[in-house]
C-alpha positions in Angstrom: 25.8 -99.4 81.4 23.2 -97.2 83.1 24.4 -94.8 85.7 21.8 -96.2 88.2 23.4 -99.6 87.8 27.0 -98.3 88.0 26.2 -96.5 91.3 24.5 -99.6 92.7 21.8 -97.6 94.4 19.2 -99.0 96.8 15.9 -97.4 97.7 16.4 -94.8 100.4 19.5 -93.4 98.7 20.5 -89.7 98.8 22.9 -89.0 95.9 24.7 -85.6 96.0 26.6 -84.4 93.0 29.5 -82.0 93.4 32.3 -80.6 91.3 31.9 -79.6 87.6 31.5 -80.9 84.1 28.1 -82.5 84.1 26.4 -82.5 87.5 23.0 -81.4 86.2 23.1 -83.9 83.3 24.1 -86.7 85.6 21.3 -85.9 88.1 18.5 -85.7 85.5 19.9 -88.8 83.7 19.8 -90.8 86.9 16.4 -89.5 87.8 15.0 -90.7 84.4 16.6 -94.1 84.7 15.2 -94.6 88.2 11.8 -93.4 87.2 11.8 -95.8 84.3 12.6 -98.6 86.8 9.5 -97.7 88.7 11.1 -95.6 91.5 9.5 -92.4 92.9 12.4 -89.9 92.6 12.9 -86.4 93.9 15.6 -84.1 92.4 16.6 -80.9 94.2 19.5 -78.5 94.8 21.1 -77.0 97.8 22.7 -74.3 95.8 20.7 -73.1 92.7 20.0 -74.1 89.1 18.9 -72.1 86.1 15.3 -71.5 85.4 15.9 -73.3 82.0 17.0 -76.4 83.8 13.8 -76.6 85.7 12.1 -77.7 82.5 14.3 -80.9 82.4 12.1 -82.4 85.1 8.6 -83.7 84.2 7.2 -82.0 87.3 8.2 -79.2 89.6 7.2 -78.0 93.0 8.4 -75.2 95.3 9.7 -76.4 98.6 6.8 -74.8 100.5 4.2 -77.0 98.7 5.4 -80.5 99.6 1.9 -81.4 100.6 1.3 -81.9 96.8 4.4 -84.0 96.3 2.8 -87.5 96.6 0.3 -86.7 93.9 3.0 -85.4 91.6 5.1 -88.5 92.1 2.1 -90.7 91.4 1.5 -88.9 88.2 5.0 -88.3 86.9 7.4 -90.5 88.9 10.0 -87.7 89.1 9.6 -84.3 90.6 12.0 -81.4 91.0 11.9 -79.5 94.3 13.5 -76.0 94.5 13.2 -72.7 96.3 11.8 -69.6 94.7 13.3 -67.8 91.6 16.1 -65.3 92.5 15.2 -62.7 89.9 18.4 -63.4 88.0 17.4 -66.4 85.9 18.0 -69.0 88.6 15.9 -70.8 91.2 17.2 -71.0 94.8 18.1 -74.3 96.5 16.6 -75.9 99.5 18.0 -76.4 103.0 19.6 -79.6 104.3 16.6 -80.0 106.6 14.3 -80.1 103.5 16.5 -82.8 102.0 16.2 -84.8 105.3 12.5 -84.3 105.2 12.3 -85.6 101.6 14.6 -88.6 102.5 12.3 -89.6 105.4 9.1 -89.7 103.3 7.8 -93.2 102.7 6.5 -92.1 99.2 10.1 -91.1 98.0 12.5 -93.9 96.9 15.5 -91.7 96.2 16.6 -88.1 96.5 19.1 -86.6 94.0 20.9 -83.4 95.0 22.9 -80.9 93.0 25.1 -79.7 95.8 27.6 -77.5 94.1 28.0 -74.8 91.5 30.5 -74.6 88.6 29.4 -71.9 86.2 29.4 -74.4 83.3 33.1 -75.2 83.6 34.5 -78.7 83.4 36.6 -78.7 86.6 36.7 -76.9 89.9 37.9 -77.0 93.5 35.5 -75.7 96.1 35.7 -72.4 97.9 35.5 -72.1 101.7 31.7 -72.1 101.7 31.3 -74.9 99.2 29.9 -77.5 98.6 26.5 -77.7 100.3 26.4 -81.5 100.9 23.4 -82.6 103.0 24.3 -84.7 106.0 21.8 -87.4 104.9 23.9 -88.1 101.7 24.5 -91.8 101.2 26.5 -91.4 97.9 28.8 -88.4 97.2 29.6 -88.1 93.5 32.3 -85.6 92.6 32.2 -84.9 88.9 34.7 -83.6 86.3 34.7 -83.2 82.6 37.7 -85.0 81.0 37.9 -82.3 78.3 39.7 -80.0 80.8 42.9 -82.1 80.6 45.6 -80.1 78.8 43.6 -76.9 79.0 45.1 -73.9 80.8 44.3 -73.3 84.5 42.3 -70.2 84.1 38.8 -68.8 84.5 37.8 -69.8 81.0 38.3 -73.5 81.7 38.2 -74.0 85.5 35.9 -72.7 88.1 37.9 -71.2 91.0 41.3 -71.9 89.4 43.0 -70.3 92.4 41.7 -73.1 94.6 42.9 -75.8 92.1 46.3 -74.1 92.2 46.4 -74.1 96.0 45.6 -77.9 96.1 47.9 -79.0 93.3 50.8 -76.6 93.1 50.0 -75.7 89.5 50.5 -72.1 88.5 47.9 -69.9 86.6 48.0 -70.8 82.9 49.6 -74.2 83.4 47.9 -77.1 81.6 45.6 -79.1 83.8 47.3 -82.5 84.2 46.0 -86.0 84.9 47.8 -85.9 88.3 46.2 -82.6 89.2 42.7 -83.8 88.3 43.0 -86.9 90.4 44.4 -85.0 93.3 41.6 -82.5 93.3 38.8 -85.0 92.8 39.8 -87.1 95.9 41.2 -84.3 98.2 39.5 -83.7 101.6 39.3 -80.0 100.6 38.4 -80.9 97.0 35.9 -83.4 95.6 35.6 -85.3 99.0 34.9 -82.1 100.9 32.0 -82.3 103.4 31.6 -86.1 102.7 29.4 -87.5 105.5 31.2 -90.3 107.3 28.7 -92.9 106.2 28.6 -91.8 102.5 30.1 -93.8 99.7 32.5 -91.9 97.4 31.8 -92.6 93.8 33.5 -90.3 91.3 32.2 -89.5 87.8 34.6 -88.6 84.9 32.2 -87.2 82.3 32.5 -86.2 78.6 34.3 -89.5 77.7 33.0 -89.4 74.2 36.0 -90.6 72.1 39.1 -92.8 72.5 41.5 -90.0 73.3 39.2 -88.9 76.1 38.9 -92.5 77.3 42.7 -92.7 77.6 42.9 -89.6 79.7 39.9 -90.8 81.9 41.5 -94.2 82.5 44.7 -92.5 83.6 42.8 -90.4 86.1 40.9 -93.4 87.3 44.1 -95.4 87.7 45.3 -92.8 90.2 42.0 -92.4 92.0 41.5 -96.1 92.8 44.8 -96.1 94.7 43.0 -94.1 97.5 41.3 -96.2 100.1 38.5 -93.6 100.4 37.3 -94.2 96.8 34.5 -96.8 96.4 34.3 -96.5 92.6 35.2 -94.4 89.6 32.7 -94.1 86.7 33.9 -93.2 83.2 31.3 -92.1 80.7 29.3 -89.5 78.8 26.0 -88.4 80.3 24.7 -87.5 76.9 25.4 -91.0 75.5 22.9 -93.7 74.9 24.6 -95.8 77.6 26.1 -93.1 79.9 28.8 -95.2 81.7 31.5 -96.9 79.7 33.6 -98.3 82.5 33.6 -98.7 86.2 36.8 -98.8 88.1 37.0 -100.2 91.7 39.8 -100.5 94.2 38.7 -104.0 94.9 37.3 -105.5 91.7 39.5 -103.8 89.1 37.8 -102.7 85.9 34.3 -103.6 84.7 34.0 -103.0 81.0 30.6 -102.7 79.3 29.7 -101.5 75.8 
């Protein structure tokens, strides 16, 4: 199914992606789906994204030129808002106040936020200063790439492996386990960190592109839905034709769609 359907979004949503393993892909995939459905969508970041990723949006505006946003949305349906380039191949993020301003605009149907950094790894736990989740967030989506299961807990595979070790008891070099992944994704100091009280917690297990990956993803999801804080777990591949393969819910069980 489409990720927009799996998340069950309504107009006025602010969706913040945290974690690792596909945040940017998920954000832009969701923006495209909503745009196709006729929504006026703003994507942004409270951390930073690469200058190359800016080209993934059909339109871009710096945060100090929001007077032009309505015209861009009328023309393109989806516009990326960021700060200025940082001189190191990235563009800076915007403040939570800017996200709130975008959310309050009557000409914006949804705001999508990349609220965390991961240095292209598939798994992470946040540092003390992370993530940068706006208080206006209605849907917090922690992300992981299922390809990290079985890989060693080190800098090559995990962003901030020392934080993962502190949360799980794993030692450096130990293989990342299903139990460890589930624990980090839902932990108050992990994937659920800085979750606004009103925000739904919908987790995304990405890179589920073969049957072996699906087996590992189901094992993680089975553990996650035991937590009362979890509203849903999405299993899928953001690069696929249909990005979500399954949705797991603590109440409704499993929804399977091809």
